[in-house]
VMD Tcl script that draws the C-alpha trace (Angstrom):
set ca {
  {0.04 155.81 -2.35}
  {0.45 156.21 -6.05}
  {3.14 154.45 -7.95}
  {4.85 156.05 -10.85}
  {6.09 154.19 -13.92}
  {9.72 154.45 -12.94}
  {11.61 151.42 -11.91}
  {11.79 150.64 -8.22}
  {14.56 149.03 -6.36}
  {13.95 145.82 -4.55}
  {14.30 147.54 -1.17}
  {11.77 150.18 -2.15}
  {9.25 147.54 -3.19}
  {9.80 145.68 0.08}
  {9.31 148.90 2.00}
  {6.04 149.66 0.13}
  {4.80 146.09 0.67}
  {5.74 146.24 4.36}
  {3.84 149.55 4.74}
  {0.77 148.18 3.02}
  {0.99 144.91 4.92}
  {1.20 146.75 8.27}
  {-1.76 148.91 7.32}
  {-3.81 145.87 6.28}
  {-2.84 143.97 9.42}
  {-3.89 146.95 11.50}
  {-7.23 147.14 9.66}
  {-7.65 143.36 9.95}
  {-6.98 143.51 13.70}
  {-9.59 146.29 14.04}
  {-12.09 144.24 12.02}
  {-11.40 141.11 14.10}
  {-11.84 143.15 17.28}
  {-15.11 144.62 15.93}
  {-16.35 141.13 14.92}
  {-15.50 139.77 18.36}
  {-17.36 142.68 19.95}
  {-20.40 142.08 17.71}
  {-20.35 138.34 18.52}
  {-20.26 139.17 22.25}
  {-23.11 141.71 21.87}
  {-25.09 139.18 19.82}
  {-24.63 136.58 22.57}
  {-25.79 139.11 25.18}
  {-28.84 139.99 23.05}
  {-29.67 136.29 22.61}
  {-29.38 135.75 26.36}
  {-31.64 138.73 27.01}
  {-34.09 137.55 24.32}
  {-34.17 134.07 25.91}
  {-34.88 135.74 29.26}
  {-37.75 137.72 27.66}
  {-39.14 134.53 26.09}
  {-38.99 132.77 29.47}
  {-40.64 135.75 31.16}
  {-43.31 135.87 28.44}
  {-43.99 132.15 28.99}
  {-44.29 132.70 32.75}
  {-46.70 135.59 32.15}
  {-48.77 133.51 29.71}
  {-48.86 130.63 32.22}
  {-49.88 133.04 35.00}
  {-52.65 134.51 32.85}
  {-53.87 131.01 31.98}
  {-53.89 129.99 35.67}
  {-55.69 133.23 36.58}
  {-58.34 132.57 33.92}
  {-58.82 129.00 35.15}
  {-59.08 130.21 38.76}
  {-61.53 132.93 37.71}
  {-63.71 130.37 35.93}
  {-63.57 128.13 39.01}
  {-64.52 131.02 41.33}
  {-67.36 132.04 38.99}
  {-68.64 128.46 38.95}
  {-68.57 128.31 42.75}
  {-70.26 131.70 43.02}
  {-72.98 130.68 40.58}
  {-73.50 127.50 42.57}
  {-73.76 129.48 45.83}
  {-76.32 131.83 44.29}
  {-78.33 128.88 42.97}
  {-78.25 127.20 46.37}
  {-79.34 130.44 48.03}
  {-82.27 130.70 45.63}
  {-83.17 127.08 46.35}
  {-83.10 127.79 50.09}
  {-85.31 130.84 49.62}
  {-87.72 128.81 47.49}
  {-87.79 126.03 50.07}
  {-88.42 128.59 52.81}
  {-91.24 130.11 50.77}
  {-92.83 126.71 50.20}
  {-92.68 125.82 53.91}
  {-94.23 129.08 54.96}
  {-96.97 129.21 52.33}
  {-99.09 126.74 54.26}
  {-98.46 128.55 57.53}
  {-99.47 131.89 56.03}
  {-102.63 130.40 54.62}
  {-103.48 129.13 58.11}
  {-102.79 132.54 59.66}
  {-104.69 134.36 56.93}
  {-107.76 132.15 57.47}
  {-107.59 132.32 61.25}
  {-106.61 135.99 61.76}
  {-107.33 137.87 58.52}
  {-107.29 141.34 60.08}
  {-104.25 140.91 62.35}
  {-101.60 143.47 61.23}
  {-98.66 141.07 61.64}
  {-100.41 138.52 59.43}
  {-101.19 141.13 56.79}
  {-97.55 142.27 56.86}
  {-96.31 138.67 56.62}
  {-98.56 138.04 53.61}
  {-97.15 141.15 51.90}
  {-93.61 139.89 52.53}
  {-94.52 136.41 51.22}
  {-96.02 137.93 48.07}
  {-92.92 140.12 47.62}
  {-90.62 137.08 47.91}
  {-92.74 135.19 45.36}
  {-92.53 138.15 43.00}
  {-88.75 138.47 43.44}
  {-88.01 134.78 42.90}
  {-90.12 134.61 39.71}
  {-87.97 133.58 36.75}
  {-84.92 135.67 37.56}
  {-81.35 134.40 37.74}
  {-79.82 133.63 41.13}
  {-77.65 136.75 41.41}
  {-80.54 139.10 40.63}
  {-82.75 137.32 43.16}
  {-80.20 137.76 45.96}
  {-79.59 141.46 45.34}
  {-83.25 142.25 44.70}
  {-84.41 140.38 47.82}
  {-81.87 142.13 49.99}
  {-82.93 145.57 48.76}
  {-86.70 144.99 48.50}
  {-87.61 143.19 51.71}
  {-88.27 145.34 54.76}
  {-86.00 145.12 57.75}
  {-87.69 143.89 60.90}
  {-87.69 146.73 63.38}
  {-88.51 146.60 67.03}
  {-88.93 149.50 69.38}
  {-87.69 147.20 72.13}
  {-90.70 147.67 74.40}
  {-92.97 144.67 74.90}
  {-96.58 145.71 75.35}
  {-98.88 142.74 76.14}
  {-101.99 144.93 76.35}
  {-101.34 146.18 72.82}
  {-100.77 142.60 71.60}
  {-104.10 141.50 73.09}
  {-105.87 144.59 71.70}
  {-104.41 143.85 68.24}
  {-105.53 140.24 68.52}
  {-109.05 141.22 69.53}
  {-109.24 143.75 66.71}
  {-108.03 141.19 64.19}
  {-110.32 138.33 65.19}
  {-113.69 140.00 64.90}
  {-115.37 142.94 63.29}
  {-116.72 144.31 66.58}
  {-113.43 143.96 68.45}
  {-113.98 141.06 70.86}
  {-115.48 137.60 70.35}
  {-116.78 136.47 73.75}
  {-117.93 133.13 72.36}
  {-114.37 132.29 71.28}
  {-113.07 133.24 74.74}
  {-115.67 131.15 76.57}
  {-115.49 128.15 74.18}
  {-111.92 127.96 72.88}
  {-112.39 124.43 71.55}
  {-109.11 122.68 70.74}
  {-107.13 125.89 71.13}
  {-104.67 125.79 74.01}
  {-103.74 128.94 75.89}
  {-100.05 128.18 75.38}
  {-100.53 128.06 71.57}
  {-102.53 131.28 71.61}
  {-99.80 133.05 73.61}
  {-97.18 131.82 71.12}
  {-99.21 133.11 68.17}
  {-99.65 136.46 69.88}
  {-95.94 136.68 70.55}
  {-96.47 136.70 74.29}
  {-94.44 133.49 74.67}
  {-91.45 132.13 72.81}
  {-89.83 128.71 72.84}
  {-87.28 130.09 75.32}
  {-90.04 131.02 77.78}
  {-91.28 127.43 78.07}
}
mol new
graphics top color blue
foreach p $ca { graphics top sphere $p radius 0.5 }
foreach p [lrange $ca 0 end-1] q [lrange $ca 1 end] { graphics top cylinder $p $q radius 0.2 }
display resetview
């Protein structure tokens, strides 16, 4: 509202001041209301931000626990692989002497030749590889033992005879077995097992 240079009466001035005062009070009330609304929104945002910080901390703690658990599981797995390799090595060492005995005694016997191939394969696999590689390689490389289910003693004896001499049968060994016991011979041929005794 523009004021002219004319003189105003006291009542006119009061009316102008009252109009301006009402307008300012109205604006001030709006501003106070807006400030109160902004303070409330700010409080809500702070509460939500605190909730996000707490959630972020929980996530970070969960990730840390998961990493620790993963490291623990990896350590246990590595230990299991190492123990498995140790067991395989111990098995190989125990059987080396037995294979040497079989190889010397029955060099042409197919089962002995097959066992020597398996022993050599295990030695090759173990080499200087890490535990995990040894386990997976051994599982894939070693042949599975297969059985046709039929027990054929005549074939076992024929294989034994073929393996123990060049001409097929050693009569001198049959007539003079020396310290060899029939029970031990049957075990070696696979005719008897511990359960049969």
